[in-house]
C-alpha positions in Angstrom: 16.1 20.9 -0.9 14.1 21.2 -3.9 14.9 17.9 -5.4 12.4 15.2 -5.5 13.2 11.9 -3.7 13.2 9.4 -6.4 13.5 5.7 -6.6 15.0 4.1 -9.6 14.2 0.4 -9.9 14.2 -2.3 -12.5 11.2 -4.4 -13.9 11.3 -7.3 -13.9 14.0 -8.4 -11.2 17.3 -8.5 -13.5 17.8 -12.2 -12.5 14.5 -13.1 -14.3 16.4 -12.1 -17.4 20.0 -13.2 -16.7 19.1 -16.6 -14.8 15.4 -17.3 -14.7 16.0 -20.4 -12.8 17.7 -18.6 -9.9 15.4 -15.6 -9.9 14.2 -14.7 -6.3 10.7 -14.9 -5.6 9.0 -11.3 -4.8 8.3 -10.5 -1.2 5.9 -7.9 -2.5 4.7 -7.6 -5.9 5.6 -4.4 -8.0 2.4 -3.0 -7.3 2.5 -3.5 -3.6 5.8 -1.9 -3.4 4.7 1.3 -5.0 2.1 1.5 -2.3 4.9 1.0 0.4 7.1 3.5 -1.3 4.5 6.2 -1.3 3.9 5.6 2.5 7.8 6.4 2.9 7.4 9.8 1.2 8.9 8.9 -2.0 8.0 11.3 -4.6 8.7 9.8 -7.9 9.4 6.0 -8.7 11.2 5.2 -12.0 10.4 1.7 -13.6 12.9 0.9 -16.0 12.3 -2.2 -18.2 15.1 -4.7 -17.6 16.1 -6.8 -20.8 19.3 -8.0 -22.4 20.1 -4.6 -23.9 19.8 -3.2 -20.4 21.9 -5.7 -19.0 24.9 -5.2 -21.6 24.9 -1.3 -21.3 28.0 0.1 -19.9 27.6 1.8 -16.7 28.8 5.2 -18.0 26.2 5.2 -20.8 23.4 4.4 -17.9 24.6 7.1 -15.5 24.7 9.6 -18.4 21.2 9.0 -19.4 19.8 9.0 -15.9 21.9 11.9 -15.0 20.5 13.9 -18.0 16.9 12.6 -17.8 16.5 13.2 -14.1 18.9 16.1 -13.4 20.3 14.0 -10.8 22.0 15.7 -7.8 22.5 12.8 -5.3 22.7 9.2 -5.7 22.3 6.9 -2.7 22.6 3.2 -3.0 23.9 0.0 -1.1 27.4 -1.1 -0.1 27.2 -4.1 -2.5 25.1 -2.5 -5.3 26.4 -2.6 -8.8 24.9 -1.8 -12.3 26.0 -2.0 -15.8 27.6 -4.7 -18.0 29.5 -7.1 -16.2 28.5 -5.3 -12.9 31.1 -2.9 -13.7 29.3 0.2 -12.0 30.2 -0.7 -8.4 30.4 2.1 -5.8 33.7 3.3 -6.7 33.0 3.7 -10.5 29.6 5.4 -9.9 31.4 7.9 -7.6 33.9 8.6 -10.4 31.3 9.1 -12.7 29.5 11.4 -10.2 32.4 13.9 -10.6 31.8 13.8 -14.4 28.1 14.2 -14.4 27.6 16.4 -11.3 26.0 14.1 -8.7 27.3 13.3 -5.1 27.2 9.8 -4.1 26.2 8.4 -0.8 26.1 4.5 0.5 23.7 3.1 2.7 25.1 1.0 5.5 23.8 -2.4 6.1 21.1 -2.7 8.9 21.7 -5.5 11.5 19.6 -7.7 13.5 22.0 -8.9 16.3 25.1 -9.8 14.3 23.1 -10.6 10.9 22.5 -8.3 8.3 18.7 -7.8 7.4 18.4 -8.5 3.8 15.7 -9.8 1.4 17.4 -13.1 1.1 17.1 -13.7 4.9 13.4 -12.5 5.0 12.6 -15.1 2.2 14.3 -17.7 4.1 12.4 -17.0 7.1 9.2 -17.4 4.8 10.1 -20.5 3.4 10.5 -21.8 6.9 7.1 -20.7 8.1 8.8 -18.2 10.6 6.4 -15.5 9.9 6.9 -13.7 13.1 10.6 -13.3 12.7 10.1 -12.3 9.2 7.5 -9.5 10.3 10.2 -8.3 12.8 12.7 -7.8 10.1 10.1 -6.4 7.6 8.7 -3.9 10.0 5.4 -5.0 9.2 3.2 -8.3 8.7 4.2 -10.3 5.7 1.5 -10.5 3.4 -0.1 -12.3 0.0 -2.9 -10.8 -2.1 -5.0 -12.0 -4.9 -8.2 -12.5 -6.3 -10.7 -14.8 -4.4 -11.7 -17.7 -7.1 -14.1 -20.7 -7.0 -12.8 -23.8 -5.3 -13.9 -27.2 -4.6 -16.3 -25.9 -1.6 -14.9 -28.4 0.7 -14.5 -25.9 3.6 -18.3 -24.7 3.1 -19.4 -28.5 3.3 -17.4 -28.8 6.6 -19.2 -25.6 8.2 -15.9 -23.6 7.5 -16.3 -21.6 4.3 -12.8 -20.6 2.9 -11.6 -17.9 0.4 -9.4 -19.5 -1.9 -6.7 -17.1 -3.3 -5.2 -16.8 -6.8 -1.4 -16.1 -6.0 1.0 -15.2 -8.6 3.6 -18.0 -9.0 6.5 -15.6 -8.5 5.3 -14.7 -5.1 7.3 -15.6 -1.8 4.8 -17.3 0.2 5.2 -19.0 3.8 5.9 -22.7 4.3 2.9 -25.0 4.2 0.9 -25.0 7.3 -2.0 -23.4 9.4 -1.5 -19.6 10.4 -3.4 -17.0 12.2 -4.0 -14.2 9.9 -5.7 -10.8 9.3 -7.8 -10.9 6.1 -8.2 -7.5 4.6 -11.4 -6.8 2.3 -11.2 -3.3 1.2 -11.2 -1.1 4.5 -12.2 -3.9 6.4 -10.0 -6.3 8.6 -11.2 -9.4 9.6 -9.7 -12.4 12.1 -9.1 -15.4 10.0 -7.2 -18.5 9.7 -5.1 -19.5 6.6 -4.3 -23.0 5.2 -1.4 -23.1 2.9 -0.7 -26.6 1.4 -2.1 -29.3 -0.8 -5.1 -30.7 1.5 -3.8 -34.0 2.0 -7.0 -35.1 3.7 -8.8 -34.9 0.6 -5.7 -35.9 -1.8 -6.0 -32.7 -3.6 -2.4 -32.3 -4.6 -2.3 -28.6 -6.2 -0.8 -26.1 -3.6 -3.5 -23.5 -2.4 -3.8 -20.6 -0.2 -7.2 -21.0 1.7 -8.7 -18.5 4.2 -11.3 -19.1 6.7 -12.7 -15.6 7.9 -14.1 -15.9 11.5 -17.7 -14.8 12.0 -17.9 -14.0 8.4 -20.2 -15.8 5.5 -20.4 -13.4 2.6 -19.8 -14.3 -1.1 -16.6 -12.7 -2.0 -15.6 -14.4 -5.1 -14.0 -12.1 -7.7 -13.0 -9.8 -4.8 -9.3 -9.0 -4.0 -8.2 -10.2 -0.4 -5.2 -9.4 1.5 -3.8 -11.9 4.1 -1.4 -10.6 6.8 0.4 -13.5 8.6 0.6 -13.1 12.2 1.6 -16.4 13.6 2.1 -19.9 12.6 -0.2 -22.5 14.3 0.9 -25.8 13.2 2.0 -28.0 10.2 -0.5 -29.2 7.6 -1.5 -32.7 8.4 -3.6 -35.4 7.1 -6.7 -36.7 9.0 -8.2 -40.2 8.4 -11.7 -39.1 9.7 -13.4 -35.8 8.7 -14.6 -35.2 12.5 -11.0 -35.2 13.3 -10.5 -32.4 10.8 -13.5 -30.4 12.0 -12.4 -30.7 15.4 -8.7 -29.4 14.6 -10.1 -26.6 12.5 -12.2 -25.6 15.7 -9.0 -25.6 17.6 -7.3 -23.5 15.0 -10.0 -21.0 15.0 -10.0 -20.6 18.8 -6.3 -20.3 18.8 -6.2 -17.7 16.0 -8.8 -15.8 17.8 -7.0 -15.6 21.1 -3.8 -14.5 19.1 -5.5 -11.8 17.0 -7.6 -10.6 19.8 -4.3 -9.8 22.0 -3.0 -7.7 18.8 -6.3 -5.8 18.5 -6.4 -5.1 22.4 -2.8 -3.9 22.0 -3.6 -1.6 19.1 -6.6 -0.3 20.9 -4.7 0.6 24.1 -2.3 2.4 22.0 -5.2 4.4 20.3 -6.8 5.3 23.5 -3.1 6.4 24.7 -3.0 8.8 21.8 -6.3 9.9 22.2 -5.6 10.7 25.9 -2.5 12.8 25.0 -4.1 14.8 21.9 -5.8 17.7 23.8 -2.5 18.5 25.8 -2.0 21.1 23.0 -3.9 24.0 21.6 -3.4 25.3 18.0 -1.6 28.6 17.5 -2.3 30.8 14.5 1.0 30.6 12.9 0.9 26.7 12.7 -2.3 26.6 10.7 -0.5 26.0 7.5 1.5 23.0 8.8 0.1 19.6 8.2 1.3 16.1 9.0 0.3 13.2 7.0 1.0 9.5 8.1 0.9 6.1 6.4 1.1 2.8 7.5 0.4 -0.9 7.2 -1.5 -1.1 10.4 -2.0 0.9 13.7 1.3 0.3 15.2 2.9 1.6 12.1 0.8 4.5 11.9 1.5 5.4 15.5 5.2 5.2 15.2 5.0 7.1 12.0 3.1 9.8 13.8 5.4 9.9 16.8 8.3 10.6 14.5 6.2 13.2 12.5 5.3 15.0 15.6 8.8 15.2 17.2 9.9 16.6 13.7 7.1 19.1 13.4 7.5 20.3 16.9 11.1 20.7 16.5 10.7 22.7 13.6 8.4 25.1 15.7 9.9 25.1 19.0 11.5 28.5 18.3 7.9 29.9 17.4 5.6 28.7 20.4 5.6 26.3 23.4 2.3 24.8 22.4 1.5 23.1 19.1 -1.7 21.3 18.0 -1.7 19.0 15.0 -4.5 16.5 14.3 -3.3 13.3 12.8 -5.9 11.2 10.6 -5.6 7.6 11.1 
């Protein structure tokens, strides 16, 4: 098809306008979502400002404008989706409008994890309970938070464990208070780290913060953007009567995080070596020179899965041309 794969979304979330007190927190910020959508191969993203005027717009008016401006040919949506005034634009109504405006409607079926539907609401609940491993499984990637590193009270540095304090947007869904094994992303570099979410009860500093101790790292990164990938919950946040007890616990947490994160890095390394071992089984044919495969991912496992799927598709396209194909995938 010569159509562009286009995603239409509202900004802010409609509940921020209709019922701010019940608005869900973002699992990903709008900017992060755009990056993820690009990795999925979306050609165009249309951000529609949501306000009271948009909320009161009849479904027919909305679809007429979308169809006219985007020359809509196919519309895909979830089974429970609805738009327009009083949510009148449900699946049945949008299908009727498709006959009028010349687009075909298809419905995405829910994706299940066991007997439960995978939904953003369920993922938010898991994050609020600190169950980051389960949230990662449903997301297909590690849950993250990101923000600018700001100046703090320097308590960690005084104890021998400097931390990066993150300025996190208040509408962001963050995991429950506690201590986590995490990866810290600074630009293109990924470091093993330990993150503490909470109120630092040992020092009676009641503001909720996100502070990350990057292992084997002691550079000034104030003002830099930091992404924290949550891998595993180590323990609840707790109060220590003695600072020495706190230091000993931080050392224990750091050792536990190092062990968990090193295991992940070793698995990623083995997967990379396996891919390298198989890379030279194919040689390039002249008629494949115009073919290319581009892969995006949040980490090496995502890249490998995407590469495998892409290679299968590419080889399927070429199977009638030649039995041997070579294509380099840049990770």
